[in-house]
N, C-alpha and C positions, 0 to 999 in steps of 0.2 A: 352232431353224431349225424351218419346218415345209419348206420347199422345201431336199436338199440341192443342188441346183442354183444357191442364192443364192449360194454359196461362190465362183462363178466372177465374181459381182460385186464380193465383197468384197474380191479379192485386185487386181478391180482392169482386167478385164479389158475389154475395147470387144464392143461386138454380137458383132461377124464373128469376135473371136479366142473368146468365149464359144463359138459356134458350132460352129467348127473346135473345138476340143480336146473338148466333148463329142461331135464326129461322130468323133473318130481314138478315143475311148475305144470306141466301138463298134466301128468299122473294122479297128482294129490299124493294123499298120504299111503305108500305103498313098503314091499319085504325089499332089503338086496338082491336076492333073487330077480325077483320083475326086472328091478332097476336094472340090473348088469344085463337079462335078455332082451331089455327095449332097449337100452343105450349103447349095447354092442360092447360097454367095458368089462374087461375080465375078470370073471368070477372072483380070480384068487387078488385082483386090484380093489373091486368095489366097498370091500368095507372100510379096508384103508382110508381110500376117496370120502368117504361118509362121514368118516369120526373127525376129516382134516373138514367137512364145510360145518360139524356140527361144533368144533371147536373156534371156528370162527362166527358164531351163532346164526348161519345162514340158514341154517336147516333143527328141527325138532326131532328126539329121539324118545320111540316109544315104548317104553318096556314092554316085553311080553315074550311068547316062544310061536312063532318067531318075532324077532325087533320089529317095531316099525318108522319110516323116516318118512317126516312129513315138512314142506317148504315151507318158512315164515313168506307174509306177504310180500309182494315187490318193495311196497312202500319201505317195511319193515328192514328190509334186504340194502338198499339203499341206504338206509339211516344207521345200517350195521356198519357199514364198509365204510363209512364215514367216522363212527368213533373207533373203530377196529384201525385208522389209519390217526387218527388225532392219540391214541392212547401211544403207538408204536413212536408218533414224530417224541412225544412227550417223554416215552422209555429213553429213547434216542438222546436229546438235550438234559437227560440228568447223566445220562453213560460221558457225554462230552466234558460237562462240568464237573463228574468226578474225575479228569483227567483234566482239568485247566491247568490248576498251577504247577504242578508237575509237567507240563507239556510248555508252556509258559519257560518256565528254569532252563528247563533244555533247549529249547530252540531260539527263545528270544535274545540271548549273546550270540549265536550263530549267526542269524540273522543282522546284526544291529555290527559285528565284525563282516562279514559279506559286504555290508552295504556301508563300508566305509570307504571303498575308491568310488564309490560313485562321484561323477564331477559335477557340479553346481548346473551346466550345461546339459547335461542329460534329465536333471529332476527339473530341467526347466521349459522342457518339451520333447514332445513325443513324435513320430513321424508315421504318415500315411500313403502309400502309393498316389499317384494323382490318377482322376477318374472315377468308376463308383467308388472307392474308399472316400475318397476327401469332398464327395457329392455326399455320400451318407454322413459322413462329419457335420458338414455344410447342414444338414439338414435338420442335425440333433441339434447345432448353434442355434438355430432359427428357432425351434421348439422350444428351444432351452431360456429364450428371448422375454427377460418380462418388463422391460424399461425401453431400451434405446437395440436398433441392428443396425452396421454402419457397414456397407457392403464397397470396397475399392475394387473396380474391374476395367479390361478393356473394352468389351462388347456384351457383358452377361449372356452370354453364349449358352450358359447351362441351366439358364431360367427354368426351363422344361420339368428340369429335376427335381428344382428346391420349389415350382410354386406351389403348392398346397401348403407348404409348409409356411410359406410368404404369408401366402393370403389369408392361414390361422392366428400364425405372430400381429396382424394387422389390425384382424378382429380383436384380441384382446387387447386393442389399443398401444401397441408398441410403436414407437416413432422407429421411422425406417425411412434413411438418406442413403441413396449409391451416390458414388462420385465414378462416374465413366473417363476412361480418356477419349480427348477429342479428337474426332472420326478424322482431323484433319493430322494426324499422329499415325493412323493404322492405314493399313492397306485396303483396297479397296473392296476387297470381299468383307474383310472384316468390319468395315464401315458400314455397309450395307444392314448385315448381319444385327450390328449395333442399331442402326435404321428402326429396325421393324422390330427388335425390342425396345426401344424406346417409347416408341407409339402405342406399344402394347400396355406398358407401367402407365402413361399417362391416359389412356383412355378405362384401361379396367383396372388401376390402382392411383387414382389422381389425389390421395394423401402422401404419396412415396415425393418424398425431394429428390432432385435432378441436377446435380452437375457435373461441367463437361473439363477434366483437368487441362491445361493448357504446357501442362510439361507432363514428359514423360513420366510414368508412375515405376518406381523400383521394385516395388512389390505389387501383389493381388491378394484379396481376404476378406475376409467379415469379423470384424467385433461386436460384441454385445456388453451389454452391463457394466461398462468400466465405471470405476470408479475412482476420485481425485482422491479420496484416502488409500489408494492401493492397496484394497482388499476384497474386489471383486470384478469379476469378467472373465470370458473367456474369449479365445480368438484360433483361429484357423487364417493362417498366411503361405504365399507361395512365391519365392523371388524369381524374379523376373531372368532366368536362361535361355535367349532366343534360338542359340545353335542346341537344346538339348531337348529331344522327344517328348512331349508329354507321358508317352507311358513309360520312360525312363527316367520321370520326375517323382519327386515328393514332395508334399506338403507336412509344414510343422502347425501342432497343436498345442497351443498352451492355458491354461488356468491362472498363471501367475499374474497378480492383481498388478505389480509395476511396471510389469511389460506391457501388458491390455493398455495401462493408464497414456501410457509412452505411445503406443499403439492412436488412443483416440487423438492424443492430442497431437499426432503429425497428420492425420486426419482434418484432422481443425484449420489447423494451419492452411493446408493444401484447396481445402473447403472455402476459406476466408480468403485466401492470395493469390491462389493460383490457379482458378476453375472461374468459367462463366456458367450463367444457369442456361442458356440455350447453345445448341452445338453448332448453331449455322449464323 
C-alpha cells in the first residue's frame, strides 16, 4: 500500500466519513461545529457522519453541552475495522444458512434437469484458446505437479513463458521428461529453435530427461501426476492441425484420470520404442 489513507477506503468509509475521521485524528477531541469548519463538511451532514463513525466504533462520543467527539487510537481503529468485517461475515453466513434448505430444494432439481443433456465429451474436456490462455493453463499444471511432469512438444518454443514454473517444479522434486519431435521432422527454422532450447535445458536443468521421437507426433501437450488407478492426473493437449494458424486453434484440458492415464501410456510407448536420446 503506497498511501496509508487508503485504509479509509478499505474499511468502507464514505468521502465525508474518511475526511471526518482523518481530521479528528489530527484535531483530537472536538465538537461537531469545529469539525465541520475544519473539514469543510456541511454542518447539516456532520452529525450524521459522526453518528456513523460512532456506530462503527471508530470514535467516542462524550456527552455534554455541546457533545464532543474523540477518535479512537489508530491501532484501535484498525482492530475494530477487522472486527466489524468479521461480524459482518458471520451475519452474512448465518443469513445464507437460513436459506440453504429452501434454496437447495428449489434449485437443485432445476440444475439436475438442465445438466441431463450435457454430453460425456463436454464433461471430459474444456477448451481454451492457444496462446496466453493455453500457456497460463500449462503453468498451472506445472505448479500443480507433485510427482511427475511429462511434456510432448515439437521444439518447446514456449519455454520462456513456463520456465519459472518448470524450475519450481524441479525444486519440489518433480520428475520431468520432455519428448521432442526429432529435428529431421522439423523445418530448418524450427529445428534451430529446438537446438537452442535443448542446449538451455541440458545446461540449466540437467535433471530433465530428454528424448526425440523418430515418428511424427499427432498431438502436443503436458500431463502431470497420472495414476494407473485412473483416479488422478491433469493434462492439456493440442492436436496437430498444420493448416490452421495458432491464433485460430484451441487446446483441450482434462482432469479425467482415465484419459490422463491413457496419455501417459502413449507417452511411455513412444519414449521406449520410437525415440532416441540424442537428436544428432
